[in-house]
C-alpha positions as CSV (number, residue, x, y, z in Angstrom):
1,M,-141.2,-154.4,26.5
2,K,-139.1,-150.9,26.0
3,L,-136.1,-153.3,23.6
4,S,-139.4,-154.1,21.6
5,K,-140.3,-150.9,20.9
6,Q,-136.8,-150.3,19.8
7,V,-136.9,-152.8,17.3
8,L,-140.2,-151.7,15.9
9,T,-139.2,-148.0,16.1
10,L,-136.6,-149.1,13.7
11,L,-138.5,-151.5,11.4
12,L,-140.4,-148.8,10.6
13,C,-137.9,-146.0,9.7
14,C,-136.2,-148.8,7.1
15,F,-139.4,-149.8,5.6
16,L,-139.2,-145.2,4.9
17,A,-136.7,-145.5,4.0
18,R,-136.7,-148.5,1.3
19,F,-140.5,-147.0,0.1
20,T,-138.8,-142.9,-0.1
21,A,-135.8,-145.1,-2.3
22,Q,-137.8,-146.5,-4.3
23,A,-140.7,-143.5,-4.9
24,E,-137.5,-141.2,-5.3
25,Y,-136.3,-144.5,-8.4
26,F,-139.3,-144.9,-10.2
27,G,-140.5,-140.8,-9.9
28,T,-137.0,-140.2,-11.4
29,T,-137.8,-143.0,-14.2
30,G,-140.8,-141.2,-15.1
31,Q,-139.8,-138.1,-15.4
32,S,-136.9,-139.2,-18.0
33,N,-139.2,-141.0,-19.8
34,E,-141.5,-138.4,-20.5
35,Q,-138.5,-135.6,-21.1
36,S,-136.6,-138.3,-23.6
37,P,-138.6,-138.0,-26.7
38,T,-138.6,-140.4,-29.3
39,P,-135.7,-140.5,-31.9
40,P,-137.0,-139.5,-35.8
41,A,-136.7,-142.4,-37.7
42,Q,-134.4,-141.6,-40.6
43,Q,-135.3,-142.3,-43.8
44,S,-132.4,-143.3,-46.2
45,L,-130.6,-141.4,-49.6
46,Q,-132.4,-144.4,-51.5
47,E,-135.7,-143.5,-50.0
48,L,-135.7,-140.2,-50.3
49,Q,-134.5,-140.5,-53.7
50,Q,-137.8,-143.0,-54.5
51,L,-139.4,-139.7,-52.4
52,V,-138.2,-136.7,-53.9
53,A,-138.2,-138.4,-57.8
54,P,-142.0,-137.4,-58.8
55,I,-141.6,-133.7,-57.8
56,A,-137.6,-132.6,-58.4
57,L,-137.9,-131.0,-61.9
58,Y,-140.9,-128.9,-60.7
59,P,-141.2,-125.0,-59.9
60,D,-139.4,-124.3,-57.0
61,A,-142.9,-122.8,-55.7
62,L,-144.9,-125.9,-57.0
63,V,-142.9,-128.3,-54.5
64,A,-142.9,-126.1,-52.0
65,Q,-146.6,-126.4,-52.0
66,I,-146.1,-130.1,-52.7
67,L,-144.0,-130.7,-49.1
68,A,-146.0,-128.6,-47.2
69,A,-149.3,-130.3,-48.3
70,S,-147.6,-133.8,-48.2
71,T,-148.1,-133.1,-44.5
72,Y,-151.8,-132.7,-44.5
73,P,-153.3,-137.0,-46.1
74,T,-156.0,-136.3,-44.8
75,E,-157.0,-132.6,-46.6
76,I,-155.2,-133.9,-49.8
77,V,-157.9,-137.1,-50.1
78,E,-160.6,-134.3,-49.6
79,A,-159.6,-131.8,-51.2
80,D,-159.3,-134.0,-54.3
81,R,-162.9,-135.5,-53.6
82,W,-164.2,-131.8,-53.6
83,M,-162.6,-131.1,-56.9
84,Q,-164.1,-134.2,-58.4
85,S,-167.2,-133.1,-57.3
86,H,-167.2,-129.8,-58.0
87,T,-166.0,-130.0,-61.8
88,N,-168.3,-127.3,-63.0
89,L,-166.5,-124.5,-61.3
90,K,-163.5,-122.7,-63.1
91,G,-161.8,-119.7,-62.9
92,E,-162.2,-117.3,-61.0
93,E,-165.4,-118.8,-59.5
94,L,-163.1,-121.8,-58.7
95,A,-160.8,-120.1,-57.1
96,K,-163.8,-118.2,-54.5
97,E,-165.1,-121.7,-53.6
98,V,-161.7,-123.3,-52.8
99,D,-161.0,-120.1,-51.4
100,K,-163.9,-121.0,-48.1
101,Q,-162.5,-124.5,-47.4
102,P,-160.7,-125.3,-44.2
103,W,-158.0,-126.2,-46.1
104,D,-154.5,-126.0,-45.0
105,P,-153.4,-123.0,-47.9
106,S,-151.4,-125.4,-49.4
107,V,-153.6,-127.4,-49.5
108,K,-155.7,-124.9,-51.6
109,A,-152.9,-123.9,-53.7
110,L,-152.5,-127.2,-55.0
111,T,-156.5,-126.8,-56.2
112,Q,-154.6,-124.6,-59.1
113,F,-152.9,-128.0,-60.2
114,P,-156.0,-131.1,-60.6
115,S,-153.6,-133.3,-62.2
116,V,-150.8,-132.9,-59.1
117,L,-153.2,-133.7,-56.3
118,E,-155.0,-135.5,-58.0
119,S,-151.9,-138.0,-57.8
120,M,-151.0,-136.9,-54.4
121,D,-154.8,-138.7,-53.9
122,K,-153.7,-141.9,-55.3
123,N,-150.7,-142.3,-54.3
124,L,-151.3,-141.9,-50.3
125,S,-148.4,-143.6,-49.2
126,W,-146.1,-141.9,-51.1
127,T,-148.0,-139.1,-49.9
128,S,-147.9,-140.1,-46.1
129,S,-144.0,-140.8,-46.5
130,L,-143.2,-137.5,-48.5
131,G,-145.0,-135.6,-45.7
132,D,-143.2,-137.1,-43.2
133,A,-139.5,-137.0,-44.1
134,Y,-140.2,-133.8,-44.8
135,A,-141.5,-132.8,-41.3
136,N,-138.2,-134.7,-39.8
137,Q,-135.3,-134.9,-41.9
138,Q,-136.6,-130.7,-43.8
139,Q,-132.3,-130.6,-45.0
140,D,-132.5,-134.0,-45.8
141,V,-135.2,-133.7,-48.5
142,T,-134.3,-130.7,-49.8
143,D,-131.1,-131.9,-50.6
144,A,-132.1,-134.6,-52.2
145,V,-134.4,-133.0,-54.3
146,Q,-131.1,-130.7,-55.3
147,A,-129.0,-133.7,-55.8
148,M,-131.8,-135.5,-57.9
149,R,-131.7,-132.5,-60.2
150,Q,-128.0,-132.0,-60.8
151,Q,-128.3,-135.5,-61.6
152,V,-131.1,-135.4,-64.5
153,H,-129.2,-131.7,-65.6
154,K,-125.8,-133.8,-66.1
155,A,-128.1,-136.1,-67.8
156,G,-128.5,-133.3,-70.2
157,H,-132.6,-133.1,-69.7
158,L,-132.9,-130.4,-67.5
159,N,-132.6,-126.9,-69.4
160,S,-134.3,-123.5,-69.8
161,N,-137.0,-123.5,-72.9
162,E,-140.5,-121.8,-73.1
163,Q,-141.8,-123.5,-70.6
164,E,-139.4,-122.7,-67.9
165,K,-136.1,-120.9,-66.8
166,V,-133.0,-123.0,-65.0
167,T,-130.9,-121.0,-63.4
168,T,-127.8,-121.9,-61.2
169,Q,-126.1,-120.3,-58.0
170,G,-123.5,-122.4,-57.2
171,N,-124.9,-125.8,-56.2
172,T,-128.6,-124.7,-56.3
173,I,-130.3,-125.3,-60.2
174,I,-133.0,-123.1,-59.6
175,I,-136.4,-123.5,-61.7
176,E,-139.3,-121.2,-62.4
177,P,-141.7,-120.7,-64.3
178,A,-140.5,-118.4,-68.1
179,N,-143.7,-116.8,-67.6
180,P,-144.6,-115.6,-64.3
181,E,-148.2,-116.1,-65.1
182,V,-148.6,-119.7,-67.1
183,V,-146.6,-122.0,-64.7
184,Y,-146.2,-125.8,-66.7
185,V,-145.8,-129.1,-64.9
186,P,-143.4,-131.1,-66.2
187,A,-144.4,-134.9,-67.7
188,Y,-141.3,-137.4,-66.6
189,D,-141.0,-141.0,-65.9
190,P,-139.5,-140.8,-62.3
191,W,-137.6,-143.5,-62.3
192,L,-135.7,-142.5,-66.0
193,V,-135.4,-139.4,-66.4
194,Y,-132.4,-139.1,-63.7
195,G,-130.4,-141.2,-66.2
196,E,-129.4,-143.1,-63.6
197,P,-132.8,-146.1,-63.0
198,I,-134.5,-144.6,-59.4
199,V,-135.8,-147.7,-57.4
200,A,-139.5,-147.3,-57.9
201,Y,-141.5,-146.5,-54.6
202,P,-144.1,-149.1,-53.9
203,G,-147.3,-149.6,-55.9
204,W,-146.7,-145.8,-57.1
205,Y,-149.6,-144.1,-59.9
206,P,-148.8,-142.7,-62.6
207,V,-151.1,-139.8,-63.1
208,P,-152.6,-138.8,-66.4
209,G,-151.0,-135.3,-67.4
210,I,-147.9,-135.8,-65.1
211,F,-145.9,-138.9,-66.5
212,V,-144.8,-139.6,-69.3
213,A,-143.0,-142.6,-71.0
214,G,-139.0,-142.4,-71.4
215,E,-136.3,-140.8,-69.9
216,G,-137.0,-137.2,-71.3
217,I,-139.4,-134.5,-70.0
218,G,-142.9,-133.1,-71.8
219,F,-144.9,-130.6,-71.1
220,G,-148.7,-129.9,-71.6
221,I,-151.2,-127.2,-71.7
222,G,-150.0,-124.0,-69.2
223,F,-152.2,-123.4,-65.5
224,G,-152.7,-119.4,-66.1
225,V,-152.5,-118.9,-61.9
226,G,-154.0,-115.0,-62.6
227,F,-156.9,-116.2,-60.8
228,F,-156.0,-117.3,-57.5
229,G,-153.8,-114.5,-57.1
230,G,-155.7,-112.7,-55.4
231,Y,-155.4,-115.0,-52.5
232,G,-153.3,-115.5,-49.6
233,W,-152.5,-119.0,-50.9
234,G,-152.0,-118.4,-54.5
235,W,-149.3,-119.1,-56.5
236,H,-146.9,-116.5,-56.0
237,H,-146.9,-116.9,-51.9
238,W,-144.9,-119.8,-52.2
239,G,-141.1,-120.4,-52.5
240,C,-138.2,-122.8,-51.5
241,D,-135.0,-121.4,-49.4
242,W,-132.7,-123.8,-50.7
243,H,-129.6,-122.6,-48.2
244,G,-132.2,-122.7,-45.5
245,H,-133.6,-126.1,-46.4
246,T,-136.9,-124.8,-45.9
247,V,-140.8,-123.9,-47.6
248,I,-141.0,-120.6,-48.0
249,Y,-144.7,-119.1,-47.6
250,N,-145.5,-115.1,-47.5
251,H,-141.7,-115.0,-46.8
252,N,-141.3,-116.5,-43.7
253,T,-140.4,-120.3,-43.0
254,Y,-143.8,-122.2,-43.8
255,I,-144.7,-124.3,-40.5
256,S,-146.7,-126.8,-40.3
257,H,-149.8,-127.6,-38.0
258,S,-150.7,-131.1,-39.1
259,R,-151.5,-133.4,-36.5
260,T,-151.9,-136.6,-39.2
261,I,-148.0,-136.4,-39.4
262,V,-146.4,-136.5,-36.3
263,N,-142.7,-134.1,-36.4
264,R,-140.9,-136.2,-33.8
265,N,-138.1,-133.6,-33.9
266,N,-140.8,-131.9,-31.8
267,F,-142.4,-134.5,-30.0
268,N,-143.6,-134.0,-26.2
269,R,-145.3,-136.2,-24.7
270,G,-146.7,-138.3,-27.1
271,R,-148.7,-135.2,-29.2
272,G,-146.8,-134.1,-32.3
273,N,-145.8,-130.6,-31.2
274,F,-145.7,-128.4,-34.6
275,N,-147.1,-125.2,-32.8
276,H,-143.4,-122.6,-32.9
277,G,-145.5,-119.1,-32.0
278,N,-145.7,-119.2,-35.8
279,S,-149.2,-120.3,-37.8
280,N,-150.4,-119.5,-41.0
281,R,-153.7,-120.3,-40.6
282,G,-157.0,-121.1,-38.4
283,N,-156.2,-125.1,-37.6
284,S,-158.8,-126.9,-38.3
285,N,-157.2,-130.5,-38.5
286,R,-160.2,-133.4,-38.1
287,G,-157.7,-135.8,-37.0
288,N,-155.8,-139.2,-38.8
289,A,-159.0,-140.9,-40.0
290,F,-160.3,-140.3,-43.5
291,R,-164.3,-138.9,-43.8
292,G,-166.5,-141.5,-45.2
293,S,-165.3,-144.5,-47.6
294,R,-163.0,-143.7,-51.0
295,P,-164.6,-144.7,-54.0
296,G,-163.7,-148.3,-54.5
297,G,-162.8,-149.6,-51.6
298,G,-161.2,-148.4,-47.9
299,G,-163.3,-146.8,-45.4
300,P,-162.2,-143.9,-42.6
301,G,-158.8,-144.1,-41.8
302,F,-157.9,-145.7,-45.8
303,H,-154.2,-145.4,-46.5
304,G,-153.5,-146.6,-49.8
305,S,-155.2,-146.6,-53.3
306,S,-158.1,-147.5,-54.4
307,A,-157.1,-147.3,-58.3
308,P,-155.0,-150.1,-59.6
309,H,-151.7,-149.4,-59.6
310,F,-148.5,-150.0,-61.9
311,Q,-146.1,-152.4,-60.4
312,P,-143.2,-151.3,-59.7
313,G,-140.3,-150.9,-63.2
314,T,-143.1,-150.9,-65.2
315,R,-144.5,-147.5,-66.9
316,S,-148.0,-146.7,-69.2
317,G,-147.8,-145.3,-72.8
318,A,-148.8,-142.2,-73.7
319,F,-151.5,-140.0,-71.3
320,S,-153.7,-137.9,-72.5
321,G,-157.0,-136.2,-70.4
322,F,-157.7,-133.1,-69.8
323,D,-157.6,-130.7,-66.9
324,H,-160.2,-128.8,-64.4
325,G,-160.1,-125.9,-66.3
326,G,-161.5,-127.7,-69.3
327,N,-157.6,-127.3,-71.2
328,A,-156.8,-130.2,-73.1
329,R,-153.9,-132.0,-71.2
330,G,-152.1,-134.1,-74.0
331,F,-148.4,-134.5,-75.3
332,S,-148.0,-133.7,-78.8
333,S,-144.3,-135.4,-78.3
334,R,-143.2,-138.5,-76.1
335,G,-139.7,-139.4,-74.0
336,R,-136.5,-137.7,-76.1
337,S,-138.3,-135.6,-78.5
338,S,-139.2,-133.6,-75.6
339,F,-136.1,-132.4,-74.9
340,G,-136.2,-128.8,-74.1
341,G,-138.1,-127.8,-76.7
342,S,-142.4,-126.5,-76.2
343,S,-145.2,-129.2,-76.4
344,H,-148.6,-128.0,-76.3
345,G,-152.0,-130.4,-75.7
346,G,-155.3,-129.0,-76.9
347,G,-154.0,-127.5,-80.1
348,G,-151.3,-125.9,-78.8
349,G,-152.8,-123.2,-76.6
350,R,-151.7,-122.1,-73.4
351,H,-153.7,-121.4,-71.3
352,R,-157.8,-119.8,-71.2
């Protein structure tokens, strides 16, 4: 009887020891899995060139707005729809109504450039990929922009003119409006202008007003930014710190709080963590699904474009149209004839 109790006690101790060891093993494994973030999926140099090609030649402040806003693809869609349904608003009235919207400051800023906003909406796959790249590869993205500028500069297509001022600081190329109060969005074929053809982003749709066929750069009508200057998201609040590889907003590094684009570098317990203790605004994110259905197809969560897409390697002819303020967006020069020159659509007026 005594021997049986000793055997039973020994077996119980062995069982408890084994159970404790297993619990410690699984606990350690679980803790290790929680603490090990998912490694970022790095985009290749060619992919980054594809992504920045359509915007690399824009003025620095506009590049900053686009990179920041690309982390909010949901709000890009909402803002473009809102603009299309409020075409009666212009100037100061438009600025006041935009200021009331719950969008990120970068998205509000792009309402100053309706053709750019429209392009980001129609090319939503590209926009989302750009936002993902900027959130996770800021240095690579900003370096890619500078590399593309250097390439087009060597090709002889990037020089100061009546619309913009191009300066160099070492290996850094800075692009600013020639007139601080009038911004011209350059129009060009992003797959040809750099001298050596860039592989077109799959399905990229050239939007009227910011695309021109050929190897040159054209300029349409200028956008007066004075109406938006009094708001915290206006033109003069944005810039690029090329050496720090960041977007600058209100003299500070811009921090995105998007929940649509996940910053995998700060991935924590299954959620994107963009909060670095600095908030650019009240966070009014609405999740990943797009509200309603997109005109022409695509319901909530739609990530494509209902607009007809040009196949990679193909280009449209000359575009014309009008911007949200009623200014003409035609082009009086195309292709090579537009190098460094002044071309004004709509009778040559700069802005109204």
